[in-house]
Biotite code that builds the C-alpha atoms (Angstrom):
import biotite.structure as struc

atoms = struc.array([
    struc.Atom([43.903, 106.724, 154.776], chain_id="A", res_id=1, res_name="MET", atom_name="CA", element="C"),
    struc.Atom([44.510, 103.103, 154.108], chain_id="A", res_id=2, res_name="THR", atom_name="CA", element="C"),
    struc.Atom([45.538, 102.191, 150.248], chain_id="A", res_id=3, res_name="LEU", atom_name="CA", element="C"),
    struc.Atom([42.458, 100.421, 150.123], chain_id="A", res_id=4, res_name="GLU", atom_name="CA", element="C"),
    struc.Atom([40.759, 104.004, 150.560], chain_id="A", res_id=5, res_name="GLU", atom_name="CA", element="C"),
    struc.Atom([42.987, 105.614, 148.297], chain_id="A", res_id=6, res_name="PHE", atom_name="CA", element="C"),
    struc.Atom([42.438, 103.025, 145.599], chain_id="A", res_id=7, res_name="LYS", atom_name="CA", element="C"),
    struc.Atom([38.603, 104.049, 146.147], chain_id="A", res_id=8, res_name="LEU", atom_name="CA", element="C"),
    struc.Atom([39.496, 107.707, 144.845], chain_id="A", res_id=9, res_name="THR", atom_name="CA", element="C"),
    struc.Atom([41.202, 106.671, 141.439], chain_id="A", res_id=10, res_name="LEU", atom_name="CA", element="C"),
    struc.Atom([37.201, 106.616, 139.860], chain_id="A", res_id=11, res_name="SER", atom_name="CA", element="C"),
    struc.Atom([37.502, 110.616, 140.956], chain_id="A", res_id=12, res_name="ASP", atom_name="CA", element="C"),
    struc.Atom([38.146, 113.255, 138.208], chain_id="A", res_id=13, res_name="PRO", atom_name="CA", element="C"),
    struc.Atom([40.875, 114.913, 140.204], chain_id="A", res_id=14, res_name="GLN", atom_name="CA", element="C"),
    struc.Atom([42.506, 114.126, 143.200], chain_id="A", res_id=15, res_name="PRO", atom_name="CA", element="C"),
    struc.Atom([42.079, 115.600, 146.778], chain_id="A", res_id=16, res_name="ASN", atom_name="CA", element="C"),
    struc.Atom([43.499, 119.069, 146.648], chain_id="A", res_id=17, res_name="PRO", atom_name="CA", element="C"),
    struc.Atom([44.340, 118.962, 150.886], chain_id="A", res_id=18, res_name="ASN", atom_name="CA", element="C"),
    struc.Atom([46.784, 115.548, 150.320], chain_id="A", res_id=19, res_name="TRP", atom_name="CA", element="C"),
    struc.Atom([50.391, 115.939, 149.870], chain_id="A", res_id=20, res_name="ASP", atom_name="CA", element="C"),
    struc.Atom([51.665, 116.766, 146.436], chain_id="A", res_id=21, res_name="ILE", atom_name="CA", element="C"),
    struc.Atom([53.671, 113.499, 146.653], chain_id="A", res_id=22, res_name="GLN", atom_name="CA", element="C"),
    struc.Atom([50.422, 111.748, 147.340], chain_id="A", res_id=23, res_name="ILE", atom_name="CA", element="C"),
    struc.Atom([48.444, 113.762, 144.598], chain_id="A", res_id=24, res_name="GLN", atom_name="CA", element="C"),
    struc.Atom([51.348, 112.351, 141.860], chain_id="A", res_id=25, res_name="SER", atom_name="CA", element="C"),
    struc.Atom([51.349, 109.079, 143.044], chain_id="A", res_id=26, res_name="LEU", atom_name="CA", element="C"),
    struc.Atom([47.514, 109.218, 142.105], chain_id="A", res_id=27, res_name="TRP", atom_name="CA", element="C"),
    struc.Atom([48.263, 110.626, 138.893], chain_id="A", res_id=28, res_name="PHE", atom_name="CA", element="C"),
    struc.Atom([50.242, 107.832, 138.196], chain_id="A", res_id=29, res_name="ASP", atom_name="CA", element="C"),
    struc.Atom([47.990, 105.089, 139.492], chain_id="A", res_id=30, res_name="ALA", atom_name="CA", element="C"),
    struc.Atom([45.620, 106.770, 136.635], chain_id="A", res_id=31, res_name="LYS", atom_name="CA", element="C"),
    struc.Atom([48.271, 106.566, 134.053], chain_id="A", res_id=32, res_name="GLY", atom_name="CA", element="C"),
    struc.Atom([48.901, 110.281, 133.580], chain_id="A", res_id=33, res_name="GLU", atom_name="CA", element="C"),
    struc.Atom([52.808, 110.184, 134.242], chain_id="A", res_id=34, res_name="TRP", atom_name="CA", element="C"),
    struc.Atom([53.374, 113.508, 132.775], chain_id="A", res_id=35, res_name="LYS", atom_name="CA", element="C"),
    struc.Atom([51.094, 115.069, 135.729], chain_id="A", res_id=36, res_name="LYS", atom_name="CA", element="C"),
    struc.Atom([52.667, 113.016, 138.598], chain_id="A", res_id=37, res_name="ALA", atom_name="CA", element="C"),
    struc.Atom([56.091, 114.083, 137.465], chain_id="A", res_id=38, res_name="HIS", atom_name="CA", element="C"),
    struc.Atom([55.395, 117.601, 137.016], chain_id="A", res_id=39, res_name="ASP", atom_name="CA", element="C"),
    struc.Atom([53.838, 117.761, 140.375], chain_id="A", res_id=40, res_name="LEU", atom_name="CA", element="C"),
    struc.Atom([56.925, 116.792, 142.281], chain_id="A", res_id=41, res_name="ILE", atom_name="CA", element="C"),
    struc.Atom([59.747, 117.333, 139.745], chain_id="A", res_id=42, res_name="ASP", atom_name="CA", element="C"),
    struc.Atom([61.032, 120.778, 141.147], chain_id="A", res_id=43, res_name="HIS", atom_name="CA", element="C"),
    struc.Atom([60.876, 119.264, 144.539], chain_id="A", res_id=44, res_name="LEU", atom_name="CA", element="C"),
    struc.Atom([63.896, 118.376, 146.520], chain_id="A", res_id=45, res_name="ASN", atom_name="CA", element="C"),
    struc.Atom([62.714, 116.698, 149.593], chain_id="A", res_id=46, res_name="ASP", atom_name="CA", element="C"),
    struc.Atom([63.600, 113.353, 150.587], chain_id="A", res_id=47, res_name="PRO", atom_name="CA", element="C"),
    struc.Atom([59.592, 112.152, 149.988], chain_id="A", res_id=48, res_name="ILE", atom_name="CA", element="C"),
    struc.Atom([59.481, 113.988, 146.520], chain_id="A", res_id=49, res_name="SER", atom_name="CA", element="C"),
    struc.Atom([63.181, 112.621, 145.635], chain_id="A", res_id=50, res_name="ALA", atom_name="CA", element="C"),
    struc.Atom([61.490, 109.049, 146.513], chain_id="A", res_id=51, res_name="HIS", atom_name="CA", element="C"),
    struc.Atom([58.704, 109.282, 144.458], chain_id="A", res_id=52, res_name="VAL", atom_name="CA", element="C"),
    struc.Atom([60.679, 111.017, 141.453], chain_id="A", res_id=53, res_name="HIS", atom_name="CA", element="C"),
    struc.Atom([62.859, 107.961, 141.537], chain_id="A", res_id=54, res_name="ALA", atom_name="CA", element="C"),
    struc.Atom([59.904, 105.573, 141.187], chain_id="A", res_id=55, res_name="TYR", atom_name="CA", element="C"),
    struc.Atom([58.407, 107.462, 138.518], chain_id="A", res_id=56, res_name="LEU", atom_name="CA", element="C"),
    struc.Atom([61.700, 107.352, 136.245], chain_id="A", res_id=57, res_name="HIS", atom_name="CA", element="C"),
    struc.Atom([61.493, 103.590, 137.116], chain_id="A", res_id=58, res_name="ARG", atom_name="CA", element="C"),
    struc.Atom([58.061, 104.148, 135.298], chain_id="A", res_id=59, res_name="VAL", atom_name="CA", element="C"),
    struc.Atom([59.562, 105.699, 132.938], chain_id="A", res_id=60, res_name="GLU", atom_name="CA", element="C"),
    struc.Atom([62.523, 102.938, 132.369], chain_id="A", res_id=61, res_name="GLY", atom_name="CA", element="C"),
    struc.Atom([64.825, 105.728, 132.816], chain_id="A", res_id=62, res_name="ASP", atom_name="CA", element="C"),
    struc.Atom([66.896, 103.565, 135.502], chain_id="A", res_id=63, res_name="LEU", atom_name="CA", element="C"),
    struc.Atom([69.924, 105.720, 135.418], chain_id="A", res_id=64, res_name="TRP", atom_name="CA", element="C"),
    struc.Atom([67.890, 108.240, 136.245], chain_id="A", res_id=65, res_name="ASN", atom_name="CA", element="C"),
    struc.Atom([65.887, 106.568, 138.926], chain_id="A", res_id=66, res_name="ALA", atom_name="CA", element="C"),
    struc.Atom([69.032, 105.354, 140.820], chain_id="A", res_id=67, res_name="ARG", atom_name="CA", element="C"),
    struc.Atom([69.879, 109.400, 140.900], chain_id="A", res_id=68, res_name="TYR", atom_name="CA", element="C"),
    struc.Atom([66.927, 110.061, 142.764], chain_id="A", res_id=69, res_name="TRP", atom_name="CA", element="C"),
    struc.Atom([67.158, 106.905, 145.023], chain_id="A", res_id=70, res_name="TYR", atom_name="CA", element="C"),
    struc.Atom([70.135, 108.177, 145.970], chain_id="A", res_id=71, res_name="ASN", atom_name="CA", element="C"),
    struc.Atom([69.154, 111.585, 146.476], chain_id="A", res_id=72, res_name="ARG", atom_name="CA", element="C"),
    struc.Atom([66.322, 110.250, 148.824], chain_id="A", res_id=73, res_name="ALA", atom_name="CA", element="C"),
    struc.Atom([68.603, 107.701, 151.023], chain_id="A", res_id=74, res_name="LYS", atom_name="CA", element="C"),
    struc.Atom([66.375, 105.004, 149.889], chain_id="A", res_id=75, res_name="GLN", atom_name="CA", element="C"),
    struc.Atom([67.373, 101.454, 148.271], chain_id="A", res_id=76, res_name="PRO", atom_name="CA", element="C"),
    struc.Atom([66.447, 101.203, 144.855], chain_id="A", res_id=77, res_name="GLU", atom_name="CA", element="C"),
    struc.Atom([62.877, 98.831, 144.730], chain_id="A", res_id=78, res_name="PHE", atom_name="CA", element="C"),
    struc.Atom([63.498, 95.151, 142.905], chain_id="A", res_id=79, res_name="SER", atom_name="CA", element="C"),
    struc.Atom([59.917, 94.557, 142.733], chain_id="A", res_id=80, res_name="GLY", atom_name="CA", element="C"),
    struc.Atom([57.033, 95.515, 140.305], chain_id="A", res_id=81, res_name="THR", atom_name="CA", element="C"),
    struc.Atom([55.844, 98.912, 139.926], chain_id="A", res_id=82, res_name="LEU", atom_name="CA", element="C"),
    struc.Atom([52.795, 98.420, 140.987], chain_id="A", res_id=83, res_name="ASP", atom_name="CA", element="C"),
    struc.Atom([54.153, 96.929, 144.314], chain_id="A", res_id=84, res_name="ASP", atom_name="CA", element="C"),
    struc.Atom([56.585, 100.169, 144.548], chain_id="A", res_id=85, res_name="GLU", atom_name="CA", element="C"),
    struc.Atom([53.578, 102.528, 144.371], chain_id="A", res_id=86, res_name="ARG", atom_name="CA", element="C"),
    struc.Atom([51.611, 100.620, 146.687], chain_id="A", res_id=87, res_name="ASP", atom_name="CA", element="C"),
    struc.Atom([54.857, 100.605, 148.765], chain_id="A", res_id=88, res_name="PHE", atom_name="CA", element="C"),
    struc.Atom([55.108, 104.396, 148.512], chain_id="A", res_id=89, res_name="LEU", atom_name="CA", element="C"),
    struc.Atom([51.534, 105.011, 149.098], chain_id="A", res_id=90, res_name="LEU", atom_name="CA", element="C"),
    struc.Atom([51.497, 102.836, 152.457], chain_id="A", res_id=91, res_name="GLU", atom_name="CA", element="C"),
    struc.Atom([54.686, 104.369, 153.716], chain_id="A", res_id=92, res_name="LYS", atom_name="CA", element="C"),
    struc.Atom([53.897, 107.945, 153.261], chain_id="A", res_id=93, res_name="TYR", atom_name="CA", element="C"),
    struc.Atom([49.725, 108.176, 153.259], chain_id="A", res_id=94, res_name="LEU", atom_name="CA", element="C"),
    struc.Atom([49.925, 108.896, 156.952], chain_id="A", res_id=95, res_name="ASN", atom_name="CA", element="C"),
])
């Protein structure tokens, strides 16, 4: 799936249940449902979940917590806009 195809699904009532949980989390975030996005990955410890978790705490404005999760993900802190970071994560993890 491409980023453009993902964005077309944002008019759907729910994310595709066959998607990886991290992609579902980013879908809820793109719909403005931060809590649902966070609840999906909050309990996961794998590197991809940690990377998405870092981004979600950046969205929340909790930069200390975001830095903690970037470190857990072994990823650099993103310095662009939140929309750019979400697109970056989607392009990185969609395939």
